[in-house]
C-alpha positions in Angstrom: -15.6 5.3 19.8 -17.7 2.8 21.7 -15.9 1.9 24.9 -17.0 0.4 28.2 -18.5 2.7 30.7 -15.8 1.8 33.2 -13.1 3.2 30.9 -15.1 6.3 29.9 -15.7 7.2 33.6 -12.3 6.0 34.9 -14.1 3.8 37.5 -11.8 0.9 37.2 -10.9 0.2 40.8 -7.5 0.3 42.5 -4.7 -0.4 40.1 -2.6 -2.3 42.6 -5.4 -4.8 43.1 -5.0 -6.1 39.5 -1.5 -5.2 38.5 -1.6 -7.4 35.4 -5.2 -7.2 34.4 -6.2 -4.7 31.7 -9.6 -3.1 31.8 -12.2 -4.8 29.6 -12.8 -2.2 26.9 -14.8 -4.4 24.6 -17.9 -3.2 22.9 -20.0 -5.1 20.4 -17.7 -6.7 17.8 -17.9 -4.9 14.5 -18.4 -6.8 11.3 -18.9 -5.1 7.9 -22.4 -5.3 6.5 -21.5 -7.6 3.6 -20.1 -10.2 6.0 -23.1 -9.9 8.4 -25.4 -10.6 5.4 -23.4 -13.6 4.3 -23.3 -15.0 7.9 -27.0 -14.6 8.2 -27.7 -16.7 5.1 -28.5 -20.4 5.5 -25.4 -22.6 4.9 -27.0 -24.6 2.1 -28.3 -21.5 0.4 -24.8 -19.9 0.8 -23.2 -23.0 -0.8 -25.6 -22.9 -3.7 -24.9 -19.2 -4.2 -21.1 -19.8 -4.1 -21.4 -22.6 -6.7 -23.5 -20.3 -8.9 -20.9 -17.6 -8.5 -18.1 -19.9 -9.4 -20.1 -21.2 -12.3 -20.6 -17.7 -13.6 -16.9 -16.8 -13.2 -15.7 -19.9 -15.0 -18.4 -19.5 -17.7 -17.3 -15.9 -18.6 -13.7 -17.0 -18.2 -14.1 -19.9 -20.6 -16.0 -17.6 -23.0 -13.2 -15.1 -23.0 -9.9 -17.1 -23.0 -8.4 -20.2 -21.5 -5.8 -17.9 -19.9 -8.6 -16.3 -17.8 -9.6 -19.8 -16.6 -6.1 -20.4 -15.5 -6.0 -17.0 -13.6 -9.3 -17.8 -11.9 -8.1 -21.3 -10.8 -4.9 -20.0 -9.3 -6.7 -17.2 -7.5 -9.2 -19.6 -6.0 -6.4 -22.0 -4.8 -4.6 -19.0 -3.2 -7.8 -18.1 -1.4 -8.1 -21.6 -0.1 -4.4 -21.4 1.1 -5.2 -18.1 2.8 -8.0 -19.8 4.7 -5.6 -22.5 5.8 -3.2 -19.9 7.0 -6.0 -18.1 8.9 -7.0 -21.3 10.7 -3.4 -22.1 11.5 -2.8 -18.7 13.1 -6.2 -18.6 14.9 -5.4 -22.1 16.3 -2.6 -20.6 18.4 -3.4 -19.7 22.0 -3.9 -16.1 23.1 -1.9 -16.4 26.2 -2.9 -15.3 29.7 -6.2 -13.3 30.2 -4.4 -10.0 30.5 -3.0 -10.4 27.0 -6.4 -11.3 25.5 -8.0 -8.2 27.2 -5.4 -5.8 25.7 -5.8 -7.4 22.3 -9.6 -7.0 22.5 -9.2 -3.4 23.4 -7.0 -2.8 20.4 -9.4 -4.7 18.1 -12.3 -2.6 19.2 -10.5 0.6 18.6 -9.3 -0.5 15.2 -12.6 -1.8 14.0 -14.5 1.3 15.3 -12.2 3.6 13.5 -12.3 1.5 10.3 -16.1 1.6 10.4 -16.2 5.4 10.7 -13.3 6.1 8.3 -14.6 3.9 5.5 -18.1 5.2 6.0 -16.7 8.6 5.2 -14.7 7.4 2.3 -17.7 5.5 0.8 -19.8 8.7 0.9 -17.1 10.6 -1.0 -16.7 7.7 -3.5 -20.4 7.8 -4.3 -20.3 11.6 -4.8 -17.3 11.3 -7.1 -19.0 8.5 -9.0 -21.9 10.9 -9.8 -19.4 13.5 -11.0 -17.7 10.9 -13.3 -21.1 9.7 -14.6 -22.1 13.3 -15.5 -18.7 14.0 -17.2 -18.9 10.8 -19.3 -22.5 11.5 -20.4 -21.4 14.8 -22.0 -17.9 13.9 -23.1 -16.7 13.1 -26.6 -16.1 9.5 -27.7 -13.2 7.9 -29.5 -13.5 6.8 -33.1 -13.0 3.2 -31.9 -16.0 3.5 -29.5 -18.1 5.1 -32.2 -17.4 2.3 -34.6 -18.2 -0.4 -32.1 -21.5 1.3 -31.1 -20.4 2.0 -27.5 -22.4 5.1 -26.7 -21.8 7.8 -24.1 -24.4 6.4 -21.6 -23.0 2.9 -21.9 -19.4 4.2 -21.4 -20.6 6.2 -18.4 -22.2 3.2 -16.7 -19.2 1.0 -17.4 -16.7 3.5 -16.0 -18.8 4.2 -12.9 -19.3 0.5 -12.2 -15.6 -0.1 -12.6 -14.8 2.8 -10.3 -17.2 1.6 -7.5 -16.0 -2.0 -7.9 -12.3 -0.9 -7.5 -13.2 1.2 -4.5 -15.1 -1.6 -2.9 -12.3 -4.2 -3.5 -9.7 -1.7 -2.2 -11.8 -1.2 1.0 -12.2 -5.0 1.5 -8.4 -5.3 1.0 -7.9 -2.8 3.8 -10.3 -4.6 6.1 -8.6 -7.9 5.5 -5.2 -6.4 6.4 -6.7 -4.9 9.6 -8.8 -8.0 10.5 -5.9 -10.4 10.6 -3.5 -8.0 12.4 -5.8 -7.4 15.4 -6.1 -11.1 15.9 -2.6 -12.2 15.2 -0.9 -9.7 17.5 -1.8 -11.4 20.8 -0.9 -14.8 19.3 2.6 -13.6 18.4 2.9 -12.3 22.0 1.9 -15.6 23.4 4.3 -17.5 21.0 7.1 -15.2 22.1 6.8 -16.7 25.6 8.0 -20.0 24.0 10.5 -19.1 21.2 11.4 -16.3 18.8 11.1 -18.6 15.8 7.5 -19.6 16.6 6.6 -15.9 17.1 8.2 -15.1 13.8 6.3 -17.8 12.0 3.0 -16.7 13.4 3.6 -13.1 12.4 4.7 -14.1 8.9 1.8 -16.4 8.3 -0.7 -13.8 9.5 0.9 -11.3 7.1 0.8 -14.0 4.4 -2.9 -14.5 4.7 -3.5 -10.8 4.2 -1.0 -10.6 1.3 -2.5 -13.6 -0.6 -6.0 -12.2 -0.2 -5.0 -8.6 -1.3 -3.1 -9.8 -4.4 -5.6 -12.4 -5.3 -8.5 -9.9 -5.1 -6.6 -7.4 -7.3 -6.0 -10.1 -10.0 -9.4 -11.8 -9.9 -11.3 -8.5 -9.7 -9.7 -7.2 -12.9 -10.1 -10.7 -14.6 -13.8 -10.8 -13.8 -14.3 -7.2 -15.0 -12.4 -7.9 -18.2 -14.2 -11.2 -19.0 -17.6 -9.7 -18.1 -17.1 -6.8 -20.5 -15.7 -9.1 -23.1 -18.9 -11.3 -23.1 -21.4 -8.5 -22.5 -20.0 -6.3 -25.3 -19.5 -9.2 -27.7 -15.8 -8.2 -28.1 -14.3 -9.6 -31.3 -17.5 -10.1 -33.2 -18.2 -8.1 -36.4 -19.1 -4.5 -35.7 -18.2 -4.7 -32.0 -15.3 -3.4 -29.9 -11.8 -4.8 -30.6 -10.1 -6.7 -27.8 -7.2 -4.3 -28.0 -9.5 -1.5 -27.0 -11.1 -3.3 -24.1 -8.4 -2.5 -21.4 -9.3 1.2 -21.6 -12.6 0.4 -20.0 -10.8 -0.8 -16.9 -9.3 2.6 -15.9 -12.2 3.3 -13.6 -11.3 0.3 -11.5 -7.8 1.6 -11.0 -9.0 5.1 -10.1 -11.5 3.6 -7.5 -8.7 1.6 -5.9 -6.4 4.7 -5.9 -9.1 6.9 -4.4 -9.7 4.6 -1.4 -6.0 3.9 -0.9 -5.1 7.6 -0.7 -7.7 8.4 1.9 -7.0 5.2 3.8 -3.3 6.0 3.9 -3.9 9.6 4.9 -6.4 8.9 7.6 -4.6 5.8 9.0 -1.2 7.6 8.8 -2.5 10.6 10.7 -4.1 8.4 13.3 -1.1 6.2 14.0 1.6 8.9 14.0 -0.4 11.4 16.0 -1.0 8.8 18.7 2.7 7.6 18.5 4.1 11.1 18.8 1.8 12.1 21.6 2.6 8.9 23.5 6.4 9.3 23.1 6.7 13.0 23.8 4.9 12.8 27.2 5.5 9.2 28.2 9.1 8.6 27.2 10.6 12.1 27.1 8.8 13.9 29.9 7.8 11.1 32.3 10.7 8.7 31.5 8.4 5.6 31.3 9.1 2.8 28.8 7.4 2.5 25.4 4.0 0.9 25.5 3.9 1.3 29.3 0.3 0.7 30.6 0.5 4.0 32.6 0.6 6.0 29.3 -3.0 7.2 28.4 -2.1 7.2 24.7 -0.7 3.7 24.5 -3.9 2.0 23.3 -4.4 4.7 20.6 -0.8 4.1 19.5 -1.3 0.3 19.2 -4.6 0.8 17.4 -2.8 3.1 15.0 -0.4 0.3 14.0 -3.4 -1.6 12.6 -5.3 1.1 10.9 -2.2 2.9 9.5 0.2 0.1 8.8 -2.1 -2.8 8.1 -5.4 -1.6 6.7 -3.8 1.3 4.7 -1.0 -0.8 3.4 -3.4 -3.5 2.2 -5.3 -0.9 0.2 -2.1 0.6 -1.0 -0.6 -2.5 -2.5 -4.0 -3.5 -3.9 -4.0 -0.1 -5.7 -0.4 -0.6 -6.9 -1.0 -4.0 -8.5 -4.3 -2.9 -10.0 -2.8 0.3 -11.6 0.2 -1.7 -12.9 -1.9 -4.5 -14.4 -4.3 -2.1 -16.1 -1.6 0.2 -17.5 0.3 -2.9 -18.8 -2.8 -4.3 -20.4 -3.5 -1.0 -22.2 0.1 -0.8 -23.5 0.1 -4.4 -24.5 -3.2 -4.0 -26.4 -1.9 -0.8 -28.1 1.4 -2.5 -29.2 -0.4 -5.6 -30.4 -2.7 -3.4 -32.5 0.1 -1.4 -34.0 2.2 -4.4 -34.8 -0.8 -6.3 -36.3 -0.3 -9.3 -34.0 -2.9 -12.0 -35.0 -3.8 -13.1 -31.4 -3.2 -10.1 -29.0 -4.8 -11.8 -26.0 -1.5 -13.0 -24.7 0.0 -9.5 -24.6 -3.1 -8.1 -23.0 -3.6 -10.9 -20.3 0.1 -11.3 -19.6 0.0 -9.1 -16.4 -2.7 -11.3 -14.9 -0.7 -14.4 -15.5 2.4 -12.9 -13.9 0.6 -12.0 -10.8 -1.1 -15.4 -10.7 2.4 -16.9 -10.5 3.2 -14.3 -7.9 0.6 -15.9 -5.7 2.2 -19.3 -6.3 5.8 -18.4 -5.7 5.1 -16.1 -2.7 3.0 -18.9 -1.1 6.0 -21.2 -1.3 8.2 -18.4 0.2 5.8 -17.9 3.1 5.5 -21.6 3.8 9.3 -22.0 3.7 9.5 -20.1 7.0 8.9 -22.8 9.7 9.3 -22.9 13.5 11.9 -25.1 15.2 12.1 -27.0 18.4 14.9 -24.8 19.7 14.6 -23.3 23.1 13.5 -19.7 23.5 17.0 -18.5 24.4 18.5 -20.1 21.4 15.8 -18.9 19.1 16.1 -15.3 20.4 19.7 -15.2 19.1 18.7 -16.2 15.6 18.3 -13.1 13.4 14.7 -12.9 12.1 15.8 -10.7 9.2 18.1 -13.6 7.9 15.1 -16.0 8.0 12.9 -13.5 6.1 15.6 -12.9 3.5 15.9 -16.7 2.9 12.2 -16.8 2.2 12.6 -13.8 -0.1 15.5 -15.5 -2.0 13.3 -18.6 -2.5 10.5 -16.4 -3.9 12.8 -14.5 -6.2 14.4 -17.6 -7.7 11.0 -19.1 -8.4 9.7 -15.8 -9.8 12.6 -15.7 -12.3 11.7 -19.2 -13.5 7.9 -18.6 -13.7 8.4 -15.3 -15.4 10.5 -16.8 -18.1 7.9 -19.5 -18.7 5.1 -17.0 -18.8 6.8 -14.9 -21.5 7.5 -18.0 -23.6 3.8 -19.1 -23.2 2.1 -15.8 -23.9 4.5 -13.4 -25.7 5.8 -15.7 -28.4 4.8 -14.6 -31.9 5.8 -15.7 -35.4 6.4 -12.1 -36.4 9.3 -11.9 -33.9 10.2 -15.4 -32.7 12.9 -14.1 -30.2 10.8 -11.2 -28.8 9.7 -13.3 -25.8 13.3 -13.7 -24.7 13.8 -9.9 -24.8 10.7 -9.5 -22.7 11.9 -12.2 -20.3 15.1 -10.2 -19.8 12.9 -7.1 -19.2 11.2 -9.0 -16.4 14.6 -10.0 -15.0 15.5 -6.3 -15.0 12.4 -5.6 -12.9 13.1 -8.4 -10.5 16.7 -7.3 -10.0 15.5 -3.7 -9.6 13.2 -4.8 -6.8 15.9 -6.7 -5.0 18.4 -3.8 -5.3 15.7 -1.4 -3.9 15.1 -3.7 -0.9 18.9 -3.9 -0.3 19.4 -0.1 -0.6 16.6 0.8 1.7 17.8 -1.9 4.2 21.3 -0.4 4.1 20.0 3.1 5.0 17.5 2.0 7.6 18.9 -1.1 9.4 21.1 -0.3 12.5 23.5 -3.1 11.5 24.9 -0.7 8.8 26.9 2.5 9.0 24.3 5.2 8.1 22.0 4.4 11.0 24.9 3.9 13.5 26.3 7.3 12.4 22.9 8.8 13.0 22.7 7.2 16.4 26.2 8.6 17.2 25.0 12.1 16.3 22.4 11.8 19.1 25.2 11.8 21.7 25.8 15.5 21.0 22.2 16.6 21.2 18.8 16.9 19.6 19.8 19.3 16.9 22.7 17.2 15.5 20.4 14.2 15.4 17.9 16.1 13.3 20.6 17.5 11.0 22.1 14.0 10.5 18.7 12.4 9.8 17.8 15.0 7.2 21.2 14.7 5.4 20.8 10.9 5.5 17.4 11.1 3.9 18.6 13.4 1.2 21.6 11.2 0.4 19.4 8.1 0.2 17.6 9.4 -2.9 20.7 9.1 -5.1 21.1 5.3 -5.5 17.4 4.5 -6.0 17.1 7.2 -8.7 20.1 5.7 -10.5 18.6 2.3 -10.3 15.2 3.4 -11.6 17.0 5.2 -14.5 19.0 2.2 -15.5 16.1 -0.1 -15.3 13.8 2.1 -17.4 16.5 2.6 -20.1 17.4 -1.1 -20.1 13.9 -2.4 -20.3 13.0 0.2 -23.0 16.0 -0.8 -25.1 15.3 -4.5 -24.7 11.7 -4.0 -25.8 12.8 -1.7 -28.6 15.1 -4.3 -30.0 12.6 -7.2 -29.6 11.9 -7.3 -33.3 8.2 -6.1 -33.1 7.6 -3.4 -35.6 4.5 -1.5 -36.8 3.3 -1.0 -40.4 6.0 1.5 -41.2 8.8 -0.8 -40.0 9.5 1.2 -36.8 10.3 -0.7 -33.6 7.3 -0.6 -31.3 8.1 -2.7 -28.2 9.9 -0.1 -26.0 7.1 1.0 -23.8 5.8 -2.6 -23.4 9.3 -3.5 -22.3 9.1 -1.1 -19.4 5.7 -2.5 -18.6 7.1 -6.0 -18.4 9.9 -4.7 -16.2 7.3 -3.2 -13.9 5.6 -6.6 -13.8 8.9 -8.2 -12.9 9.4 -5.8 -10.1 5.9 -6.6 -8.7 6.2 -10.4 -9.4 7.0 -11.0 -5.7 4.5 -8.4 -4.4 2.7 -10.9 -2.2 5.8 -11.8 -0.3 6.8 -8.2 0.0 3.4 -7.4 1.5 3.9 -10.3 3.9 7.1 -8.7 5.2 5.4 -5.4 5.4 2.5 -6.7 7.5 5.0 -8.6 9.7 6.2 -5.2 11.1 3.0 -3.8 12.7 2.0 -7.2 13.9 5.3 -7.6 15.7 5.0 -4.0 17.0 1.6 -4.7 18.5 2.9 -7.9 20.0 5.6 -6.0 21.8 3.1 -3.5 23.1 0.9 -6.3 24.4 3.9 -7.9 26.2 4.9 -4.6 27.8 1.3 -3.7 28.9 0.7 -7.2 30.3 4.0 -7.0 32.2 5.5 -10.2 30.9 9.0 -11.3 31.8 11.9 -9.4 30.4 13.0 -12.4 28.3 9.7 -12.2 26.4 10.1 -8.5 25.8 13.6 -9.1 24.4 12.2 -11.4 21.8 9.4 -9.0 20.7 12.0 -6.1 20.7 14.1 -8.0 18.2 11.0 -8.8 16.1 9.9 -5.1 16.3 13.3 -3.8 15.2 13.3 -6.2 12.2 9.7 -5.1 11.5 10.8 -1.5 11.3 13.4 -2.5 8.7 10.9 -4.6 6.7 8.4 -1.7 6.7 11.1 0.7 5.5 12.3 -1.7 2.8 8.8 -2.5 1.5 8.1 1.3 1.3 11.2 1.7 -0.8 10.0 -1.2 -3.0 6.6 0.5 -3.3 8.2 3.8 -4.3 10.3 2.1 -7.0 7.3 0.2 -8.4 5.2 3.5 -8.2 7.9 5.2 -10.4 7.7 2.6 -13.1 3.9 2.2 -12.9 3.5 6.0 -13.2 5.7 6.0 -16.2 3.4 3.4 -17.8 0.2 5.3 -16.8 1.7 8.5 -18.3 2.3 6.7 -21.6 -1.2 5.3 -21.4 -2.6 8.8 -20.8 -0.9 10.2 -23.9 -2.3 7.3 -26.0 -5.8 8.0 -24.7 -5.5 11.7 -25.5 -4.4 10.8 -29.0 -7.4 8.5 -29.3 -9.9 11.1 -28.2 -8.3 14.0 -30.2 -7.8 11.7 -33.2 -4.3 13.2 -33.7 -0.8 12.4 -32.7 0.2 13.2 -29.1 3.7 11.8 -28.4 5.7 14.8 -27.0 5.2 17.5 -24.5 7.2 20.7 -25.0 8.1 22.3 -21.6 9.4 25.4 -23.5 5.8 26.5 -23.9 5.1 28.8 -21.0 1.7 27.3 -20.1 3.2 23.8 -20.1 6.1 24.8 -17.9 3.6 26.4 -15.5 1.8 23.0 -15.4 5.1 21.4 -14.4 5.7 23.9 -11.6 2.1 23.3 -10.3 2.8 19.6 -10.3 5.9 20.0 -8.2 4.2 22.5 -5.9 1.4 20.0 -5.4 3.8 17.4 -4.0 5.3 19.9 -1.5 1.9 21.3 -0.4 0.4 17.9 0.0 3.4 16.7 2.1 3.1 19.9 4.2 -0.6 19.4 4.9 -0.1 15.7 5.7 2.7 16.4 8.2 0.9 19.4 9.8 -2.2 17.3 10.2 -0.1 14.9 12.3 1.4 17.8 14.3 -2.0 19.4 15.1 -3.5 16.0 16.2 -0.4 15.1 18.2 -0.7 18.4 20.1 -4.2 17.5 21.2 -2.9 14.1 22.4 0.0 15.7 24.3 -2.4 18.0 26.1 -4.7 15.2 27.0 -1.9 12.9 28.3 -0.4 15.8 30.3 -3.8 16.6 31.7 -4.3 13.0 32.9 -0.9 12.9 34.5 -1.6 16.1 36.4 -5.2 15.4 37.4 -4.6 11.7 38.2 -1.2 11.6 39.9 -1.9 8.1 41.0 -1.3 6.9 37.4 2.4 6.9 37.9 2.2 4.8 41.0 -0.3 2.3 39.5 -3.0 3.6 41.8 -5.3 5.0 39.1 -6.2 3.8 35.6 -5.6 6.1 32.7 -8.5 7.0 30.5 -7.3 5.3 27.3 -10.6 5.8 25.4 -10.2 9.6 25.5 -7.0 9.6 23.5 -8.5 7.0 21.1 -11.5 9.3 20.5 -9.3 12.4 20.0 -7.1 10.8 17.3 -10.0 9.1 15.6 -12.1 12.3 15.2 -9.1 14.4 14.3 -7.6 12.1 11.7 -11.0 11.8 9.9 -11.2 15.6 9.9 -7.6 16.2 8.8 -7.5 13.7 5.9 -10.1 15.6 3.9 -8.0 18.7 2.9 -4.9 17.0 1.4 -7.1 14.3 -0.2 -9.3 16.9 -1.9 -6.2 18.8 -3.1 -5.0 15.7 -4.8 -8.3 15.0 -6.6 -9.3 18.5 -7.5 -6.0 20.0 -8.6 -5.4 18.1 -11.9 -9.1 18.5 -12.9 -9.1 22.2 -12.3 -5.7 22.8 -14.0 -6.7 20.8 -17.0 -10.1 22.5 -17.4 -8.7 26.0 -16.9 -6.0 25.6 -19.5 -8.4 23.8 -21.9 -10.6 26.9 -21.8 -7.5 29.1 -22.3 -6.4 26.9 -25.2 -9.8 27.2 -26.8 -9.6 31.0 -26.9 -5.9 31.1 -28.0 -6.2 28.5 -30.8 -4.4 25.6 -29.0 -7.0 22.8 -28.7 -4.6 20.4 -26.9 -3.2 22.9 -24.4 -5.2 21.5 -21.5 -4.0 18.0 -22.1 -0.4 19.2 -22.5 -0.4 21.1 -19.3 -1.9 18.2 -17.4 0.8 15.9 -18.9 3.5 18.3 -17.6 1.8 18.5 -14.2 1.8 14.7 -14.1 5.4 14.4 -15.2 6.8 16.9 -12.7 4.6 15.6 -9.9 5.9 12.1 -10.5 9.6 13.1 -10.4 9.2 15.3 -7.4 7.0 12.8 -5.6 9.4 10.0 -6.0 12.3 12.0 -4.6 10.2 13.4 -1.8 8.8 10.0 -0.9 12.3 8.4 -0.9 13.6 11.2 1.4 10.7 11.0 3.8 10.5 7.2 4.1 14.2 6.6 4.5 14.9 9.5 6.9 11.9 8.4 9.1 13.0 4.8 9.1 16.6 5.7 9.9 15.5 7.9 12.8 13.3 5.1 14.2 16.0 2.4 14.1 18.7 4.8 15.4 16.5 5.0 18.5 16.1 1.2 18.5 19.9 0.8 18.3 20.4 3.0 21.4 17.7 1.0 23.2 19.8 -2.1 22.7 22.3 -0.6 25.2 24.5 1.4 22.9 25.6 5.0 23.7 24.1 4.8 27.2 21.0 2.9 26.4 17.4 3.8 27.5 17.0 7.0 29.5 20.4 8.5 28.4 20.7 11.9 26.8 21.5 10.2 23.5 18.3 8.2 23.8 16.3 11.4 24.5 17.7 13.0 21.4 17.0 9.9 19.3 13.4 9.9 20.6 13.1 13.5 19.3 14.4 12.4 15.9 12.0 9.4 15.8 9.2 11.8 16.7 10.1 14.1 13.8 10.4 11.1 11.4 7.1 9.6 12.4 4.9 11.7 10.1 7.6 11.4 7.4 7.7 7.6 7.1 4.1 6.7 8.0 1.9 9.5 6.8 3.4 11.8 4.1 5.8 9.4 2.6 3.4 6.4 2.0 0.7 8.8 0.9 2.9 10.3 -1.7 3.5 7.2 -3.8 -0.2 6.6 -3.7 -0.7 10.2 -4.8 1.5 10.0 -7.9 -0.3 6.9 -9.1 -3.7 8.4 -8.3 -2.8 11.5 -10.3 -2.0 9.2 -13.3 -5.3 7.3 -13.0 -7.4 10.4 -12.5 -5.9 11.9 -15.6 -6.7 8.7 -17.5 -10.3 8.8 -16.4 -10.8 12.6 -16.8 -8.9 12.9 -20.1 -12.1 14.1 -21.9 -12.3 17.1 -19.6 -9.0 18.4 -20.9 -9.9 18.3 -24.6 
């Protein structure tokens, strides 16, 4: 990491001389290459280039469909709104100099790690792109591709280009999430000096900027790719590709997004939790100093981790979720339209893009509905921020229901089944209700206002062991209700689609799978507001750290503590939401995989028989993959945290004046430790996730070739994907909920319950929180990215298994 020489050498002067001045750790501000190039261009030239870019976008959009033009227009308006939100947030003051100095140090650490991490990811992405290109050059082609004249080389170039574009957009989404958080944190801290409501509004609008950009990029990226391929390949003209086959060319985009999201989540999760665990174990447990105390050498690394783990990684994560869901729904919509001989299939294919365009609209209204008041700081501090956020979410949901119904009537109406659009509208309603129930269930198990977390806190009064036992049992119990909700939603949506009246040439109902796709779209129809609530958490956490380190009055810390506790709950609820949407999206991708295998093999592939020994083994390997991946992710946090603990202990021993404010800690040393270790540790579990399905599929393909079972490799991979999805959902639910509950049980005790800070119950709760850290912020979030990446990689690599 590039830190100032004064920090590296510890030559910072007597601590008591500047008790509220943080050392200036700033290095040269990091800006990604693409932004440096843009800023170096003459303004007039840049305007001309932007106009040409907009002209191209609208030209290909108009050449494709008026629906694409609508999508482009909404996305551009949402980008303009995000610029307004950015200017509004950045117009807020940064507070006193000590706050700004701490924020600058956090910003430098986050940007330095981002630069190094994404440099590593980009190298791996280019290497994987070469592998994909080689595979597609020698793979077989589908009959549809042969009839349209789409050769192997063209298919290879298209897939690689889509993969790299998806990876690039996912990386930009991550950078946007981190960029706004490291600038908004200090402004939230400063606003907290005036009122809790103003601090809440700043944090929400900062998160809203990131959410609108991430969702807008996912939508417009796919729309541009789709319309470009449509125009370039002459889709719809005689002898060319059919529009219903075009979505299959987009799977590389989803794989690229999943690839970057997985490594971003792993690296960021290892970074943030290793620093957090190290800081808590030595600072809070051994030395008895408060959280985010400036005497703790690991505190800056901890605050940097909030940005690279919770903001940058989560932005890439949600980008990948939306991209995977849109592409899988487009594939299923095209397949159904082709089988049912629908005259104009464009509505069924482009429906997901329109849904998420309206998501941008309704979420923007929900974000802007949260306003500050003129109440005094004391009065505002009493107001529950969670209630305010839930009001905004309620506004967003109501509008989402109305726009979703209108979208289905506009795009899914067909003369063949005049009432089908109503069934699909109900499918969307099922998805929206599922999302709401998921948020409520996760809130119930992780908010200290409810019984489960309070019972967990009470168990801390009898020791560390009982706290761990209670937390594990709470996490295990929390998997039941979400699984029941997912099961009911899949069955309900499938039945509604099945009875929509859409039938194929033989008269068989054919809308069931598309019904589940529409339910998934409904669940993600408020994704931008959900991401806003998610980003709110780490921004509030950072704000609390800045307030503590700059030694602001206790009244200000009380406000940020309330926001931080609410942020822990919103992070947990959005993770539960992400798992639910991952479950439905993985089901869609699994169906799309089976359709693609059938296309390549030119034979029916609708069932997977797990009674076949090889197929059953594939299922076992899929379940094993989930447990092994989780183990490696958690152990990576443990090993890195051990290094942090040793370093913090060393500094306290060798610099005894730290505790008396006579010596400055060497913050940069801990930052460097967690940065290098997290980059090193993310490789092994990430490589396991990518290599496993390819190796398993290829090995059993060879075995099937010699035993006379040509589809054995594809069947084994299908079983691996199926079992990994089921095991991964349950494991992710357990890890996320248990970790969130442990965290808020500690927060509950810190409010003064059960003896408050420093009590034996508090020490036991800190232990539980420490155990839960890698659960909820490393292994858990990485798992729901993993199960979607497994689905996208099987889609891209399907020819390897045949």
